[in-house]
C-alpha positions in Angstrom: -1.3 -2.6 -15.4 -4.3 -0.5 -16.4 -7.4 -0.4 -14.1 -9.5 -2.3 -16.8 -6.8 -5.0 -17.0 -6.6 -5.4 -13.3 -10.4 -5.8 -13.0 -10.5 -8.3 -15.8 -7.7 -10.3 -14.1 -9.6 -10.1 -10.8 -12.8 -11.4 -12.5 -11.0 -14.2 -14.1 -9.5 -15.3 -10.7 -13.0 -15.1 -9.1 -14.5 -17.2 -11.9 -11.7 -19.8 -11.6 -12.2 -19.8 -7.8 -15.9 -20.5 -8.1 -15.4 -23.5 -10.4 -12.7 -25.0 -8.2 -14.9 -24.7 -5.1 -17.9 -26.0 -7.1 -16.1 -29.1 -8.2 -14.5 -29.7 -4.8 -17.8 -29.2 -3.0 -19.8 -31.7 -5.0 -16.9 -34.2 -5.0 -17.0 -33.9 -1.2 -20.7 -34.5 -1.3 -20.3 -37.6 -3.4 -17.6 -38.8 -1.0 -19.8 -38.4 2.0 -22.6 -40.2 0.3 -20.3 -43.1 -0.6 -18.9 -43.4 2.9 -22.6 -43.4 4.2 -23.4 -46.2 1.7 -20.7 -48.4 3.2 -22.8 -48.8 6.3 -25.4 -50.7 4.2 -25.0 -53.6 1.9 -25.2 -51.9 -1.5 -24.3 -53.2 -4.9 -21.3 -51.7 -6.6 -23.5 -50.0 -9.2 -24.7 -47.7 -6.4 -21.4 -45.7 -6.8 -22.7 -44.7 -10.2 -26.0 -43.5 -8.6 -24.0 -41.4 -6.2 -21.8 -39.9 -9.0 -24.8 -39.1 -11.1 -26.6 -37.5 -8.2 -23.6 -35.3 -7.4 -23.3 -34.4 -11.0 -27.0 -33.4 -11.1 -26.5 -31.2 -8.1 -23.4 -29.6 -9.7 -25.3 -28.7 -12.8 -28.4 -27.5 -11.1 -26.5 -25.1 -8.8 -24.7 -23.4 -11.8 -27.9 -21.5 -12.8 -28.4 -20.5 -9.2 -25.1 -18.7 -9.3 -26.1 -16.5 -12.2 -29.6 -15.9 -10.7 -28.0 -14.8 -7.4 -25.7 -12.5 -9.2 -28.6 -10.8 -10.9 -30.6 -10.3 -7.7 -27.6 -9.3 -5.6 -28.8 -5.7 -5.1 -32.4 -6.6 -4.5 -34.1 -5.7 -1.2 -33.4 -8.3 1.6 -37.0 -9.6 1.8 -37.1 -10.1 -2.0 -33.7 -11.7 -1.9 -34.6 -14.2 0.8 -37.9 -15.0 -1.0 -36.2 -15.7 -4.3 -33.4 -17.8 -2.7 -36.0 -20.0 -0.9 -38.1 -20.4 -4.0 -35.2 -21.1 -6.3 -33.6 -23.5 -3.9 -36.8 -25.4 -3.4 -37.4 -25.5 -7.2 -33.9 -26.8 -7.8 -34.2 -29.4 -5.0 -37.5 -30.7 -6.6 -35.8 -31.1 -10.0 -32.8 -32.8 -8.3 -35.1 -35.2 -6.4 -36.9 -36.2 -9.6 -33.6 -36.8 -11.4 -32.1 -38.7 -8.4 -35.2 -40.9 -7.9 -35.6 -41.6 -11.6 -31.9 -42.6 -11.9 -32.1 -44.8 -8.8 -35.2 -46.6 -9.9 -34.0 -47.0 -13.5 -30.5 -48.2 -12.8 -30.5 -49.7 -9.3 -34.1 -51.0 -9.3 -34.0 -52.3 -12.9 -36.6 -49.9 -14.3 -39.0 -49.7 -11.4 -41.9 -47.2 -11.7 -43.9 -45.9 -8.8 -47.7 -46.0 -8.8 -48.0 -42.3 -7.9 -45.9 -39.8 -9.7 -45.6 -37.8 -6.5 -43.1 -40.4 -5.4 -40.6 -38.8 -7.8 -40.4 -35.9 -5.4 -39.4 -38.1 -2.5 -36.5 -36.6 -0.5 -37.2 -33.1 -1.9 -37.0 -31.6 1.6 -33.6 -33.1 2.3 -32.3 -31.9 -1.0 -33.8 -28.5 -0.2 -31.6 -28.2 2.9 -28.6 -29.1 0.7 -29.5 -26.4 -1.8 -30.0 -23.9 1.0 -26.6 -24.8 2.4 -25.0 -24.3 -1.0 -26.8 -20.9 -1.3 -25.6 -19.9 2.2 -22.0 -20.8 1.3 -22.3 -18.9 -2.0 -23.6 -15.7 -0.3 -21.1 -16.1 2.6 -18.1 -16.4 0.3 -19.4 -13.6 -2.0 -19.8 -11.2 1.0 -16.4 -12.2 2.3 -14.9 -11.3 -1.1 -16.8 -8.0 -1.1 -15.3 -7.2 2.3 -11.8 -8.0 1.1 -12.4 -5.8 -1.9 -13.5 -2.9 0.3 -10.5 -3.5 2.5 -8.2 -3.5 -0.5 -9.8 -0.3 -1.8 -9.4 1.3 1.6 -5.7 0.3 1.8 -5.1 1.6 -1.7 -6.8 4.9 -0.9 -4.7 5.2 2.3 -1.6 4.4 0.3 -2.4 6.9 -2.4 -3.2 9.6 0.2 0.1 8.8 2.0 2.0 9.1 -1.3 0.2 12.3 -2.1 1.1 13.7 1.3 4.8 12.8 0.8 4.8 14.3 -2.6 3.2 17.5 -1.3 5.7 17.8 1.5 8.6 17.1 -0.9 7.5 19.5 -3.6 6.7 22.1 -1.0 10.5 22.6 -0.7 11.0 23.5 -4.4 9.1 26.8 -4.5 10.6 27.7 -1.1 14.1 27.0 -2.1 13.6 28.5 -5.6 12.3 31.8 -4.0 15.4 32.2 -1.9 17.9 31.3 -4.7 16.2 33.4 -7.4 16.0 36.3 -4.9 19.8 36.0 -4.4 20.4 35.8 -8.1 18.3 38.9 -8.6 20.3 40.7 -6.0 23.5 39.8 -7.7 22.2 41.1 -11.0 21.2 44.4 -9.4 24.7 44.9 -8.0 26.2 44.1 -11.4 27.7 40.8 -10.3 26.7 39.1 -13.5 29.4 36.4 -13.4 28.3 35.3 -9.9 24.7 35.3 -11.0 25.5 33.1 -14.0 27.5 30.8 -11.9 24.7 30.5 -9.3 22.1 29.9 -12.1 24.3 27.1 -13.5 24.5 25.4 -10.1 20.8 25.9 -9.6 20.1 24.1 -12.9 22.2 21.1 -11.8 20.5 20.9 -8.5 17.0 21.1 -10.0 17.9 18.4 -12.5 18.9 16.1 -9.7 15.6 17.0 -7.9 13.5 16.1 -10.9 15.4 12.9 -11.6 14.5 11.4 -8.2 11.0 10.3 -7.2 9.8 12.2 -4.2 8.4 9.1 -2.4 11.4 6.9 -3.0 14.4 6.6 -0.7 18.0 7.0 -2.0 21.4 6.0 -0.6 22.8 8.6 1.8 25.9 8.9 -0.4 23.6 10.1 -3.2 21.8 12.5 -0.9 25.2 14.0 0.0 25.9 14.5 -3.7 22.7 16.5 -4.0 23.6 18.4 -0.9 26.9 19.4 -2.4 25.1 20.8 -5.4 23.0 22.9 -3.1 26.1 24.0 -1.1 27.8 25.0 -4.4 24.9 27.5 -4.9 25.2 28.9 -1.4 29.0 29.1 -1.6 28.5 31.5 -4.5 26.7 33.8 -2.1 28.8 33.3 1.0 32.2 32.3 -0.4 34.6 31.6 2.4 32.1 32.5 5.1 30.5 29.1 4.7 32.4 26.1 5.9 31.0 22.6 5.8 32.5 19.4 7.3 31.0 16.0 6.5 31.7 12.8 8.3 29.8 9.8 7.0 30.8 6.3 7.9 31.2 3.8 5.1 28.2 1.7 6.3 26.0 4.8 6.6 26.7 5.9 3.1 24.7 2.9 1.8 21.7 3.6 4.1 18.4 4.5 2.5 17.1 8.0 3.3 14.3 10.3 2.0 15.5 12.3 -1.0 16.6 15.8 -0.2 15.8 15.6 3.5 19.1 17.2 4.5 18.8 20.3 2.2 16.1 22.1 4.2 18.1 21.6 7.5 21.2 23.0 5.9 19.2 25.9 4.4 17.8 26.6 7.9 21.3 26.6 9.4 22.6 29.0 6.7 19.6 31.3 7.2 19.7 31.5 11.0 23.4 30.9 11.7 25.8 31.6 8.8 24.0 34.6 7.4 23.9 36.3 10.9 27.7 35.9 11.5 29.9 38.5 9.8 32.9 36.2 9.9 30.8 33.3 8.7 30.4 30.0 10.4 30.6 26.2 10.1 28.0 23.5 9.5 28.9 19.9 10.4 27.1 16.9 9.0 27.7 13.4 10.4 26.0 10.0 10.1 26.6 6.6 11.4 24.8 3.4 12.2 24.0 2.7 15.8 22.4 -0.7 16.2 19.3 -0.9 13.9 19.2 2.9 13.6 20.8 5.5 11.3 21.8 8.6 13.3 22.2 11.8 11.3 23.4 15.0 13.0 23.4 18.5 11.5 25.0 21.2 13.7 26.1 24.8 13.3 28.0 27.3 15.5 25.6 30.2 15.0 24.2 32.4 17.7 21.6 29.9 18.8 18.4 30.8 20.6 16.7 30.6 23.9 13.2 29.7 22.5 11.7 26.4 23.4 12.3 23.6 20.9 8.7 23.3 19.7 8.5 27.0 19.1 11.7 26.8 17.1 10.3 24.1 14.8 7.2 26.1 14.2 9.0 29.4 13.7 11.9 27.9 11.7 10.2 28.3 8.4 9.3 25.5 6.1 12.5 23.5 6.6 12.3 22.1 10.1 8.6 21.4 10.1 8.7 19.9 6.6 11.5 17.5 7.4 9.8 16.4 10.6 6.4 15.9 8.8 8.1 13.9 6.0 9.8 11.6 8.5 6.6 11.1 10.4 4.8 10.2 7.2 7.5 7.8 6.1 8.3 6.1 9.4 5.4 6.7 11.7 6.6 6.3 15.3 9.9 4.7 14.3 11.9 7.9 14.1 13.1 10.7 16.3 13.7 14.4 15.4 15.5 16.3 18.2 16.4 20.0 18.1 18.7 21.2 20.8 21.5 23.7 21.6 25.0 22.9 20.3 27.8 23.8 22.6 29.4 26.3 22.9 27.0 28.0 20.5 24.6 27.2 17.7 21.9 24.6 17.1 21.9 20.8 16.7 19.4 18.6 14.9 19.6 14.8 15.5 17.6 12.5 13.4 17.2 8.8 14.1 15.5 6.5 11.5 15.4 2.8 10.9 18.6 1.6 9.2 17.7 0.3 5.7 20.5 -0.7 3.4 20.7 -0.7 -0.4 19.9 -4.2 -1.6 22.7 -5.7 -3.7 21.4 -7.9 -6.5 
């Protein structure tokens, strides 16, 4: 829904909310007055007096609403002064109407000797008008606080989505640079057929990347499909030197994961493991459900390293740090990203995230 439409709908809801509260409040006032009248011996016609008095209060407070909306941004001292004056003025009119109605209907047309008697009970009604004004401002301020809270949540959500998109799209130029560099190398050495084949695989992979929202999660089975497109590109470069084994349980295949979160891990293994072994190497990918967690493991049999884990994540290029940052942005503290040595050689990345399954409609 467009922003203008959302604000219009919000204003309509607020307007409806005011009239519901207005009607309910003055009905409650009439009910309290009626219960109070039962303590005295009053004729039945007094119920009409109560209803007319509540109706007069209902009508007199409607202009106050529009007045208060116009002076909302006034300085506090002026706001208080106008509220007191308008509440007393409305209470005076209400007292005149209430007394005149009471004398005309209940007292059979009685008229006081002094017209000042029409303003009898003005002070009591002034307190009621002040109470109404206090409720109006209190509810209005509460709604403003809720609006600000909603705006803050929306801003946080938008910033969160922007961060996820930034992290996700950060992979594209990084991956493209490496792939296009490999294609350029193939062209230089006159391997045009391989270059065309790699370009075709790159096109399929990028199409998959563009078809998936960067902030949405996809089933792990679909993530593996995307990974195979990427591996097809790399196999053009490494041929039989690159071996990949995949073991995904049936339940894990339906688990929801961030789109293309495995690709940078595989790319990292190829760069620091497979590319450094003359005879090539092997990358294994496994995933299974353990309790309420999805456990994904990516391991290779490369030369490994003796550097501390945190140094490896920082020096491992975009891939490792990007994946960890994306998981943190998506899951907060409900994830783990562990990088360790893989026996007898190589590195091992273990990721644990909450198990979320595809909803079947």
